[in-house]
C-alpha positions as CSV (number, residue, x, y, z in Angstrom):
1,X,-0.2,-0.6,-0.2
2,X,1.1,3.7,-0.8
3,X,-0.7,6.7,0.5
4,X,1.1,9.8,0.0
5,X,-0.5,13.4,1.6
6,X,-4.0,12.2,1.9
7,X,-5.8,15.6,3.3
8,X,-9.6,15.3,4.6
9,X,-11.3,18.3,4.8
10,X,-14.6,19.0,6.1
11,X,-17.5,21.7,4.5
12,X,-16.6,23.8,7.7
13,X,-12.8,23.6,7.1
14,X,-11.5,20.7,9.4
15,X,-8.8,19.1,8.7
16,X,-9.6,15.2,10.0
17,X,-6.3,14.4,8.3
18,X,-3.6,16.0,7.2
19,X,-1.1,14.5,5.1
20,X,-1.0,11.8,5.6
21,X,2.0,9.2,3.7
22,X,2.2,5.5,4.4
23,X,4.4,2.9,2.8
24,X,3.1,-0.3,3.9
25,X,5.6,-3.7,2.8
26,X,3.6,-7.2,1.5
27,X,2.7,-9.8,4.3
28,X,3.4,-6.3,7.1
29,X,1.2,-5.6,10.1
30,X,1.4,-2.1,10.3
31,X,0.0,-0.2,13.3
32,X,-2.0,3.2,13.3
33,X,-2.5,4.9,17.0
34,X,-3.7,7.6,18.4
35,X,-6.2,9.0,20.7
36,X,-10.1,8.8,20.0
37,X,-10.7,11.7,17.7
38,X,-7.2,11.2,16.2
39,X,-8.3,10.8,12.7
40,X,-7.3,7.1,13.1
41,X,-11.3,6.4,11.5
42,X,-11.0,8.7,8.6
43,X,-7.8,7.5,7.7
44,X,-9.0,4.1,7.3
45,X,-12.3,5.3,5.6
46,X,-9.8,6.8,2.9
47,X,-8.1,3.8,2.2
48,X,-10.7,1.0,2.0
49,X,-12.2,3.7,-0.9
50,X,-15.4,4.8,1.7
51,X,-14.4,7.8,1.9
52,X,-12.8,10.2,-0.9
53,X,-9.4,12.1,-0.2
54,X,-9.8,15.9,-0.2
55,X,-5.7,15.8,-2.1
56,X,-3.1,12.9,-1.6
57,X,-3.4,9.3,-3.9
58,X,-3.9,6.3,-2.5
59,X,-2.5,2.8,-4.1
60,X,-3.6,-0.7,-2.7
61,X,-2.4,-3.8,-4.5
62,X,-1.2,-1.8,-7.5
63,X,-4.7,-0.1,-7.8
64,X,-5.7,3.0,-7.4
65,X,-8.8,3.7,-4.7
66,X,-9.7,7.0,-6.9
67,X,-9.9,5.9,-10.7
68,X,-10.2,1.6,-9.4
69,X,-12.5,1.3,-6.3
70,X,-13.9,-1.6,-7.2
71,X,-11.0,-3.6,-7.9
72,X,-9.9,-2.5,-4.3
73,X,-12.2,-3.5,-3.0
74,X,-11.6,-6.7,-4.3
75,X,-8.2,-6.7,-2.8
76,X,-9.2,-6.1,1.0
77,X,-11.2,-7.0,3.7
78,X,-11.9,-4.2,6.0
79,X,-13.5,-4.9,9.8
80,X,-15.0,-1.9,10.9
81,X,-15.6,-1.2,14.6
82,X,-19.4,-2.4,14.4
83,X,-19.9,-5.9,13.4
84,X,-21.2,-6.7,10.3
85,X,-22.9,-9.7,10.6
86,X,-26.6,-10.5,10.5
87,X,-27.9,-11.4,13.9
88,X,-30.7,-13.6,13.0
89,X,-28.3,-16.0,11.1
90,X,-26.1,-18.7,11.9
91,X,-22.1,-18.2,11.3
92,X,-22.5,-20.7,8.5
93,X,-25.2,-18.4,7.1
94,X,-23.3,-15.5,7.0
95,X,-20.2,-17.2,6.0
96,X,-22.2,-18.0,3.0
97,X,-23.8,-14.8,2.5
98,X,-20.6,-13.0,2.6
99,X,-19.1,-15.7,0.0
100,X,-21.5,-14.8,-2.4
101,X,-21.1,-10.5,-2.2
102,X,-17.4,-11.2,-2.6
103,X,-17.7,-13.3,-5.6
104,X,-16.6,-16.7,-4.2
105,X,-16.6,-19.7,-6.5
106,X,-19.5,-22.0,-5.5
107,X,-17.0,-25.3,-5.7
108,X,-15.2,-23.9,-2.9
109,X,-17.1,-22.2,-1.0
110,X,-17.7,-25.0,1.4
111,X,-14.6,-25.7,2.3
112,X,-13.1,-22.2,2.6
113,X,-16.1,-21.8,5.3
114,X,-15.0,-24.8,7.7
115,X,-11.9,-23.0,7.5
116,X,-12.8,-20.7,8.6
117,X,-15.1,-22.0,11.5
118,X,-12.0,-23.7,12.7
119,X,-10.0,-20.5,12.8
120,X,-12.2,-18.1,14.3
121,X,-13.2,-21.4,16.7
122,X,-17.0,-21.5,16.0
123,X,-17.6,-25.2,14.7
124,X,-19.6,-25.8,17.4
125,X,-22.0,-23.1,17.2
126,X,-21.8,-23.2,13.3
127,X,-25.5,-23.4,12.8
128,X,-26.4,-21.5,16.0
129,X,-28.1,-18.2,15.2
130,X,-25.8,-15.1,16.3
131,X,-28.2,-13.0,18.2
132,X,-27.7,-15.4,20.9
133,X,-23.4,-14.7,20.6
134,X,-21.3,-12.7,22.8
135,X,-19.3,-9.5,21.9
136,X,-15.8,-11.7,21.4
137,X,-17.5,-14.2,19.1
138,X,-20.1,-12.1,17.1
139,X,-16.3,-10.0,16.2
140,X,-14.6,-13.7,15.4
141,X,-17.7,-14.1,13.2
142,X,-16.8,-10.6,11.6
143,X,-13.3,-11.3,10.8
144,X,-14.3,-14.5,9.4
145,X,-17.0,-12.5,6.9
146,X,-13.5,-10.2,5.7
147,X,-11.4,-13.2,4.9
148,X,-13.6,-15.1,3.1
149,X,-12.4,-13.7,-0.9
150,X,-8.5,-14.6,0.7
151,X,-7.4,-10.4,0.2
152,X,-3.7,-9.7,0.3
153,X,-5.0,-6.7,2.6
154,X,-7.0,-7.0,5.9
155,X,-8.2,-3.3,7.4
156,X,-8.8,-4.1,11.3
157,X,-10.6,-0.7,12.4
158,X,-10.0,-1.0,16.3
159,X,-11.5,-4.4,15.8
160,X,-10.6,-4.9,20.0
161,X,-12.2,-2.1,21.4
162,X,-15.0,-3.4,24.4
163,X,-13.8,-6.7,24.8
164,X,-12.7,-8.5,27.1
165,X,-9.1,-9.2,28.4
166,X,-9.6,-13.1,27.2
167,X,-11.5,-11.5,23.9
168,X,-8.6,-9.6,22.9
169,X,-6.5,-12.0,23.3
170,X,-8.0,-15.0,21.2
171,X,-8.8,-12.3,18.7
172,X,-4.9,-11.5,18.7
173,X,-4.0,-14.5,17.9
174,X,-6.7,-14.6,14.5
175,X,-4.4,-11.7,13.6
176,X,-0.9,-13.4,14.0
177,X,-2.9,-15.9,12.6
178,X,-3.8,-14.6,8.9
179,X,-0.9,-12.5,8.6
180,X,2.0,-15.2,9.3
181,X,0.4,-17.2,5.9
182,X,1.2,-14.0,4.2
183,X,-1.8,-11.7,4.6
184,X,-0.7,-7.6,5.4
185,X,-2.8,-5.9,7.7
186,X,-3.6,-2.6,8.8
187,X,-4.5,-2.4,12.4
188,X,-5.6,1.0,14.0
189,X,-6.6,1.0,17.4
190,X,-6.0,2.5,20.5
191,X,-4.4,0.0,22.6
192,X,-0.8,0.2,23.1
193,X,0.0,-2.9,23.8
194,X,-1.7,-4.3,21.1
195,X,-0.2,-3.0,18.8
196,X,3.5,-3.5,20.6
197,X,3.0,-7.4,20.7
198,X,1.3,-8.0,17.2
199,X,2.6,-4.6,14.8
200,X,5.9,-5.1,12.6
201,X,6.3,-0.9,12.5
202,X,3.8,1.5,13.2
203,X,2.7,5.3,12.8
204,X,1.4,7.5,16.1
205,X,-0.8,10.2,14.9
206,X,-1.7,13.5,16.8
207,X,-4.8,16.1,15.3
208,X,-4.7,13.9,12.1
209,X,-0.5,14.0,11.5
210,X,1.8,11.1,11.1
211,X,4.3,12.5,14.9
212,X,6.7,9.1,14.5
213,X,7.0,5.6,12.6
214,X,9.0,2.4,12.8
215,X,9.1,-0.2,15.1
216,X,7.9,-0.5,18.5
217,X,11.7,-1.4,19.5
218,X,13.5,1.5,17.2
219,X,10.4,4.1,18.6
220,X,11.1,3.3,22.4
221,X,14.5,3.5,21.8
222,X,14.0,6.7,20.4
223,X,12.0,8.6,21.5
224,X,11.0,7.0,25.5
225,X,13.0,6.7,28.7
226,X,13.1,5.6,31.9
227,X,10.8,6.2,34.4
228,X,10.8,5.8,38.4
229,X,8.0,4.5,39.2
230,X,7.8,5.3,42.8
231,X,4.7,4.2,45.2
232,X,3.9,6.0,49.1
233,X,3.1,5.3,52.4
234,X,0.3,7.4,52.9
235,X,-0.7,8.5,49.3
236,X,-3.4,10.7,50.1
237,X,-3.2,14.0,48.0
238,X,-1.4,16.4,49.7
239,X,1.6,14.0,50.0
240,X,2.0,12.9,47.0
241,X,1.9,16.8,45.7
242,X,4.1,17.7,48.4
243,X,6.6,14.7,46.8
244,X,5.9,15.9,43.8
245,X,7.2,19.0,44.3
246,X,10.8,18.1,45.8
247,X,11.2,15.9,43.0
248,X,10.3,19.4,39.9
249,X,13.3,21.3,42.3
250,X,15.7,18.3,41.7
251,X,17.8,20.3,39.0
252,X,20.2,17.1,38.6
253,X,16.4,15.9,36.8
254,X,16.6,16.9,33.5
255,X,13.0,18.1,32.1
256,X,11.4,15.5,33.7
257,X,7.4,14.1,33.3
258,X,5.6,13.0,36.0
259,X,2.4,11.7,36.0
260,X,0.5,11.2,39.4
261,X,-0.9,7.6,40.5
262,X,-3.3,5.8,42.9
263,X,-0.8,5.1,44.7
264,X,2.1,7.9,44.6
265,X,4.0,8.9,41.0
266,X,6.2,8.3,38.0
267,X,8.5,10.6,36.7
268,X,9.9,9.9,32.9
269,X,13.5,11.6,32.0
270,X,16.2,10.5,30.3
271,X,18.8,10.5,33.2
272,X,16.7,8.2,35.1
273,X,19.1,6.3,36.2
274,X,21.8,8.9,37.3
275,X,19.8,11.1,39.7
276,X,17.5,7.9,42.1
277,X,20.0,9.2,45.1
278,X,18.8,13.1,44.2
279,X,15.6,11.9,44.1
280,X,15.5,10.0,47.5
281,X,17.1,12.9,49.3
282,X,14.7,15.6,48.0
283,X,11.8,13.3,49.8
284,X,13.5,12.4,52.8
285,X,14.5,16.1,52.6
286,X,11.0,17.0,52.7
287,X,9.1,13.9,55.3
288,X,7.4,11.2,52.4
289,X,7.9,8.1,52.9
290,X,8.3,5.8,50.1
291,X,7.1,2.3,50.5
292,X,8.5,0.9,47.0
293,X,10.5,2.0,44.5
294,X,11.5,0.6,40.8
295,X,12.5,1.9,37.0
296,X,11.6,0.3,34.4
297,X,12.2,0.5,30.6
298,X,9.9,2.8,28.6
299,X,6.8,1.5,26.9
300,X,4.7,2.8,23.8
301,X,2.7,4.4,26.4
302,X,6.0,6.7,27.6
303,X,6.6,6.6,23.4
304,X,3.6,8.5,23.2
305,X,3.5,10.8,25.8
306,X,6.6,12.5,25.6
307,X,6.0,12.9,21.4
308,X,2.9,14.7,22.5
309,X,4.3,16.2,25.4
310,X,7.0,17.7,22.9
311,X,4.4,19.3,20.7
312,X,1.7,20.4,23.2
313,X,2.3,23.1,25.7
314,X,-1.2,21.9,27.8
315,X,-0.3,21.3,31.0
316,X,-2.7,19.7,33.8
317,X,-3.9,17.2,30.4
318,X,-5.6,14.4,32.3
319,X,-6.5,12.4,30.1
320,X,-4.6,11.8,26.0
321,X,-7.1,9.4,24.9
322,X,-5.7,6.4,24.4
323,X,-6.6,3.0,26.3
324,X,-3.8,2.4,28.2
325,X,-3.0,6.3,30.1
326,X,-5.3,5.6,32.8
327,X,-3.2,8.5,34.8
328,X,-3.3,11.6,35.4
329,X,-0.2,13.5,34.0
330,X,1.0,17.2,36.1
331,X,3.0,19.9,34.2
332,X,7.1,20.5,35.1
């Protein structure tokens, strides 16, 4: 897939997507991350021919989305946020319908349907109406439906949102398996852990613009910093605030970002490992007692915070909209 300068501007002048360019190789598992409202779904709709970009061009499997939309649609599978299955039908009937819609030859349908039911672990309920299914089962059936025509490229728009952890893990397994068979996967998600585990490369999106692209390890190495995780003996609000103020005054701590947690706070800094003694001295002088302390390597969560910190001067931002960013960030 090759997308160049994709821009989507609404009639009121709002730019939902601003100059997004992507090049994704055959067989790659590519992640597209960003908070709610960043432009992920608008971008993916532009890629799968559901929305015409205001500017830019997209080619998928060699076909131009503007001039050859039907060929593009035959080359892709698209799993939207909302399931597209018919709940009045059984899984087998849903897949039979999908085969007809995608033009799968009649003599291939039965074997293909059985293989997909096995892939998503729905063989035992293949002839049960889908309205009785859990959210996770419906998502698995939806995943099977977009694979009936064996598309070389599959787009997954936040497929695990709203699922419990077990259901999410099962879907991850299916996506990994189809990717291992050579299918190119484009995944939009809020779940940083999901992207870290699944994706070969990923792009981070903010306010309709890509702010970084690379493998998870590369991004963590380039933009991430070590993180102090500090738990207080008495983590009430005034104790946490006293501790935070003490840490802010440490001159040797290079541009730290501090986030409060339920039991204390975290400190992210490029010099974290060099100033451990200074940090403990500052807390001791303040009379704040620490019950637990750890230094961990950066995660994609930390990368996203580092990048958004550098592109925004907003202080005290409490919610980035990313699923794993549950702590409150304190301005430094």
